[in-house]
N, C-alpha and C positions, 0 to 999 in steps of 0.2 A: 582129629577133631574137625569134621567137615563143617563148613559154614557157607551158606548161600544167601544171596541177596533176595529180598522179598518186596512186598508192597506196603504202603502205609497201612497201619492198623488203627482202628478205633475201638476202644473198650469201654464198657460200663462196669465199674468196679464197685462192689458192695462188700464191706467188711463189717460184720455184725458181732458184737460181744455182749453177752447177757450174763449178769450175775444174779443168782437167786439165793436168798438168805433165809434161815429158819427162824429169824427174829427180826424185829424192826431195826433198820439202820437210821440213825438220827442225822448223820452227816457224812457225805462222801466228797473227798478231794481227788481229782484225777488230772493226769497229764497224758496226752496221746499224740502220736505221730501218725496221722491218718489222712493227711492232705498231700497228694503227689506233688512233686517238684515240677516247675516249669524249667525246661532245659533245652539247649539246642538238640533238636531231634525228638523232643517230647513236649507236647503242648496240652495244658490243662484247659479243657473247654468249660467245665464247671466242677465244683467240689464243695462239700459241706460236711460238717460233723453234727449229727443229730443226737441229742441226749434226752432220755426219759427216765425219771422225772426231769422237768425243765430246771436247769441250774439257776440258782439265785445270782451267781457271778460266773462269768466266763470271759476268756480273752484268747486271741490268737496272736502269736508273735513269731519271731524268727530267731533260731538259736545261733550259736557261734559258727556252725557249719553251713548256715544258710537254709536249714530245714524249717518248715512251718510246723509249729507245735501249738496245741490247744490245751488250755488250762480250764478247769471247771470246778465249781463247788455246789453240790446239791444239798440243800438244807431241808427239803421236804422229807418227812419220815417215809421210808420205803422198804419193801422187802425184795424189790426187783430193780436192777439198774441196767438199762440198755444203752449202749454207745454204738452208733453206726457211722462209719465213714463211707460217703457215697461220692463218686466222681465219674466224669467222662474224660477220657484221655486219648489223644492222638499220638502214635509213636511211628516215627519214620524208619525206613530201612537203614541198616548199618552200612557204612561205606567200607566194604571189605578191602578195597585197595589201600586204605590207610594202614592196614597191617603189614604192608610191604614197603612202608616209608623207611628212609635211611635209619632213623632212630630205632625202628623195630628190628631191622636187620643187623644193626651194630651189636657189638658184644654187650652183655648185660651190665658189665662194670660201668660202662659209660652212661647207663640209665640212672645210676644213683644220683639223686638231686644234688648232693654236695659235690659230686664230680662234675656233673653237667652244668652246675650253676643255675639250675632251674628254680624259680620261685614257687616251690611246692610247700604246703604247710608242714613244718618240721615234725609235728606230732604223728603224722602218718608214716614216718620212718622209725619211730621209737617204740620200744617195748612198753607194755602196760604195767600197771602196779595193782596187784602183785604180778611179777614177771610171767610171761607166757613162753618166752624163748628159752626152752630147756635144752639140755644135752640131746634129748631124743629129737627135738625139732631141728637142731643144728645138724645132727647126723643125717636126718631125712633130707634136709635141704642140700647138704653136701653131695648127695648122690645125683642130684638133678641140676643144681645151679653150679655147673662146672666152669672153671676159668675159661674165658674166651668164647663161650657159646653165644649165639645170637639171642637177643632178648626175647624175640617172639617164639623161638624154639623152647626157651626156658619156661615161659609161662604156659605154653601149650602142653609141654610134658608134665609140668607140675599139676595142671588140671586133670590130665588123663591119669596120672599115677594115683592121685588121691581118689579118683573115681574107682579105680581098679583095686586099690589096697584097703579101702575102708568100706564096710558094709552099711547100707542105709537101713536103719532099724528104728522105726518110730517108737518113742517112749524110752529109748535106751539111755538118754541123757536129759539133763535139765538145763535151764538157762544159766545155772551156777556152775555147771561142769567145766573143769579146767581143760585147756588144750592138752596138757600132758596126760590127763586121764583118757582123752579121746585117742591120743597116740598109742597108749598102752592097750586099750580095748579094741582099737581098730574098727569102731562102729560109732554111729551117730546119725544126725540129721543135717539139713542144709546149713544151719548156722554153725554147726561144729566144723563141717568141711571148709566153709569159708574162713573160719578163724584159724584152722590149721594152715591153710595156704597163706593167709596174711602173716602169721608168725614166721613161716619159712622165708617169705620175701623180706620181711623186716630184719631177719637175722643176717641178711646180706646187705643191709643199708638201702633197700629199695622202698619206695613209697607205695603203701597199699592201704585201702580203706574198706570198711564193712558197709554193705548196702542192704537195706531192707526194701521189700516191695512185693511184686506179684509176678507170676509167670502164667500166662494164658495156656490152658491145656484143653485137649479134647478127650472125650470118653473113648474107651476101647471100641474098635470097629463093631458095628451091629448094635451098640447100646445107645440109648438116648442120653443127652446131656442132663445131669442132675444139678439143679440150681443150689448153690451153697456148698458144693462138694470140693471146691478148690481150697487152697490154703495160702497163707502168706508165705513168702519165700525170702531167701537170703543168698547173696553171692558177694563177690568182692570186685574191686577195681584196682588196677595197678597203673602207675604213671609210666608212660613211655615217651621219651623225647620225640618231637616231630609228629606225634600222634595225639598225646594227651592221655586222659584216663580211659582205659579199655576194661570192659567187664568180662569176668571169667566165672563160670558156674561149674564147680567140681561135682556137684550133685548129678548133673546131666552131661558132664564132659563136653562142654561147648563154650564158645565165645557167646557173649550176650548179644541178642539181636532184637528185632522189633516185636518179639513176643513178651518182652520184659517191661514192666512198669515200675519206675523208680519212685519210692516214697521218700526215703531219707538216707543219709550216710553219716558215718562217724568213725571213731577209732575202733569201736567194738559194739556188740549188741547193747550194752548198757547205755550207750549214748542215744539210741534210737528205738526203744521198745515201742511196739504198737500202742500199748496202754498200761499204765501203772498208777497206783493211787493208794490212799489211806482212807479207812472207814472208821466210824465210831458206832459201836453196837455191842449188845450182849449176845449176839448170835454165836452159837457154838460150831456151826458148820455152814458151808455154802457150796454152790456148784457154779461152774463157769461153762458157758457154751459159746463156741466161736464158729462162725461160718463165713466163708469167703466165696464170692462169686465174681469171676472175671469173664464177662460175657462179650464176645466179639459182636459188633454191630452188623447190621445186615449188609453193609457195603464192603465188608472185609472177607477175604478168602478163608477157607478152613485151614486148620493147623494140625501138626503132628502131635502125637501124645508125648508128654514130658512129665517129669516128676517135680512137684512143688512141695514145699513144707520143710 
């Protein structure tokens, strides 16, 4: 898993979701996580959520994990609903020397919060309901998370093994697909691979959390960049003593660096979906169109191709 330091990056992110209905919708309620987090190493220069038709009611708050969420209620009758998250974000280079800190080089057993006495939210060490830590997950974790191994070796190999053992196949799973199903099929997309890694780490008492956001990508050599061709992305963070939370991306077999923009984190996808809601309508069918654009600004260097979504 090669990792190299880079320069500060500035991105303009546009995440557009459009719903088209075949009949009038009289009322739409929605909640979205489309405002990036301000973090050490990530600064939000500006951000906004634009909704059309204009909501009669809307509010922005902070959830239990510190994420910004937006609620809205559209009362204007409509056949089309458009929700756009727009932001400009600066992301600093990752300090790769931190991955050589004593806590990262110590055995993984000492990284368990209950052993280390670290004040980490206990929910990030616990299984979900219904449970995701199945016998298949435990067996897979046992092959990698072997007694006495350095923590940094464990998380690096787990990331590499998932990348090698699971096929990336768009449309092969849904947001409701269970981890055990992904383990059986050995295929999925970014959120599936993140959830498999999280379940493996939690099966050993380690703290891991699900992260939603964006990964800046470049088009293949010789092709022009297509606006809106990117996708939202998902990865995970694991807690390491003396280091803090470090990001791992099994989809691309790498540690998270300055090409990643963090939107929100939680225990699982269900805590931080980009957008969900309820509508009142007699519509029998609808279509949803999602486009994401992560555009490097002019003062940032070009990037390597990577997979998002």
